[in-house]
C-alpha positions in Angstrom: 96.9 148.0 206.2 98.2 149.7 203.0 98.2 146.3 201.3 94.5 145.9 201.8 93.6 149.4 200.8 93.0 148.6 197.0 90.7 145.7 198.1 88.7 148.0 200.4 88.4 150.7 197.6 87.3 148.0 195.1 84.6 146.7 197.5 83.4 150.3 198.3 83.1 151.0 194.5 81.1 147.8 193.8 78.4 148.6 196.5 75.9 150.1 194.1 72.1 149.9 194.3 69.5 149.3 191.7 67.6 152.2 189.9 64.5 153.3 191.8 61.6 154.7 189.8 59.8 157.9 190.9 56.2 157.7 192.0 53.5 158.3 189.4 52.5 162.0 189.0 49.6 163.3 187.0 49.2 167.1 186.6 46.6 168.7 184.4 46.3 172.4 183.9 43.6 174.1 181.7 44.0 177.6 180.3 41.0 179.3 178.8 41.4 182.3 176.6 38.4 184.5 175.6 38.7 187.3 173.0 35.8 189.5 171.9 36.1 191.5 168.7 33.5 193.9 167.3 33.2 193.8 163.5 31.7 196.8 161.7 29.9 195.7 158.5 27.4 197.0 156.1 24.3 194.9 155.3 21.9 195.7 152.4 18.1 195.6 153.0 16.1 194.8 149.9 12.7 196.4 149.7 9.8 194.5 148.2 7.9 195.7 145.2 4.3 196.7 146.3 1.6 197.7 143.8 -1.6 199.6 145.0 -4.4 201.1 143.1 -7.1 203.6 144.4 -10.1 205.1 142.6 -11.6 208.4 143.8 -13.8 211.3 142.5 -11.1 214.0 142.8 -8.7 215.9 140.6 -5.3 214.6 139.4 -2.4 213.9 141.8 1.2 212.7 141.4 3.3 211.3 144.2 6.9 210.1 144.1 9.6 209.6 146.6 12.8 207.6 147.0 10.9 204.3 147.5 7.7 204.7 145.6 6.1 206.2 142.5 2.5 207.2 142.2 0.6 208.0 139.0 -3.0 209.2 138.8 -5.4 209.6 135.8 -9.0 210.8 135.5 -11.5 209.1 133.2 -15.3 209.6 133.2 -15.0 211.7 136.4 -13.2 209.0 138.3 -9.6 209.4 139.4 -7.5 206.2 139.0 -4.4 206.3 141.2 -1.6 203.7 141.4 1.4 203.4 143.7 4.5 201.3 142.9 7.6 200.9 145.1 10.9 201.0 143.4 13.3 198.1 143.8 16.1 199.4 146.1 18.9 198.1 148.2 19.5 200.2 151.3 22.9 200.0 153.1 22.5 199.5 156.9 25.5 199.7 159.3 25.7 196.6 161.4 27.9 195.9 164.4 28.5 192.3 165.3 30.5 190.9 168.2 32.5 187.8 167.6 33.6 185.8 170.6 36.7 183.6 170.2 37.0 181.0 173.0 40.0 178.7 173.1 41.0 176.3 175.8 44.4 174.7 176.1 44.9 171.6 178.2 48.4 170.9 179.5 48.7 167.3 180.7 51.9 165.9 182.1 51.5 162.2 182.8 54.1 159.6 183.9 52.9 156.0 183.7 54.8 153.2 185.4 53.9 149.6 184.3 54.7 146.5 186.3 55.9 143.6 184.1 55.5 140.1 185.6 58.6 137.9 185.3 58.1 134.2 184.4 60.3 132.8 187.2 62.1 134.1 190.2 65.8 134.7 190.1 68.1 132.4 192.0 70.3 133.8 194.7 73.3 133.7 192.4 71.6 135.6 189.7 70.3 138.2 192.1 73.9 138.5 193.6 75.3 139.0 190.1 72.6 141.6 189.4 73.4 143.6 192.5 77.2 143.4 192.5 77.8 143.2 188.8 79.8 140.8 186.7 82.9 143.0 186.3 83.1 143.9 190.0 82.8 140.2 191.0 85.6 139.3 188.6 87.8 142.0 189.9 87.2 140.9 193.5 87.9 137.3 192.6 91.2 138.3 191.0 92.3 140.4 193.9 91.5 137.6 196.4 93.4 135.1 194.3 96.4 137.5 194.1 96.4 138.1 197.9 96.1 134.3 198.6 98.9 133.5 196.3 101.2 136.3 197.5 100.6 136.1 201.3 99.7 132.4 202.0 101.8 130.5 199.6 104.5 133.2 199.6 105.0 133.2 195.8 105.8 136.6 194.6 105.1 136.8 190.9 105.6 140.5 190.5 109.0 140.8 192.3 111.8 142.1 190.3 
């Protein structure tokens, strides 16, 4: 039995299978991020220039404020009054909310393609594919060695 142990070990080592592919998996994960920021800013409002004139039978009057200037004059018993607004830019505090939306898509995809072969393999080619060229050569050499040493009784390696 000890004589055939290397042959059995060699046969057990050559019994390998082909590579099997994993099934196709497709996983998609979406992550949505939303961030709201409030921005404080100053906006300037421009006032329009407005001109008005009024005539009345009254005494003189002068009006002026931050936005307008009024001048009055009397001629021939009639009061002439004009009102002009001053060109101004007024600062106004403004709060604005800015919404940042971002979505990240994580996609793991494994695609397996089937490739058609032009012709089928013969039984010898499929045997070579399954067993392997080197394992087949080693088995043939061991069988030849055991046939020569045990059947024909020629001992090449005896010293």
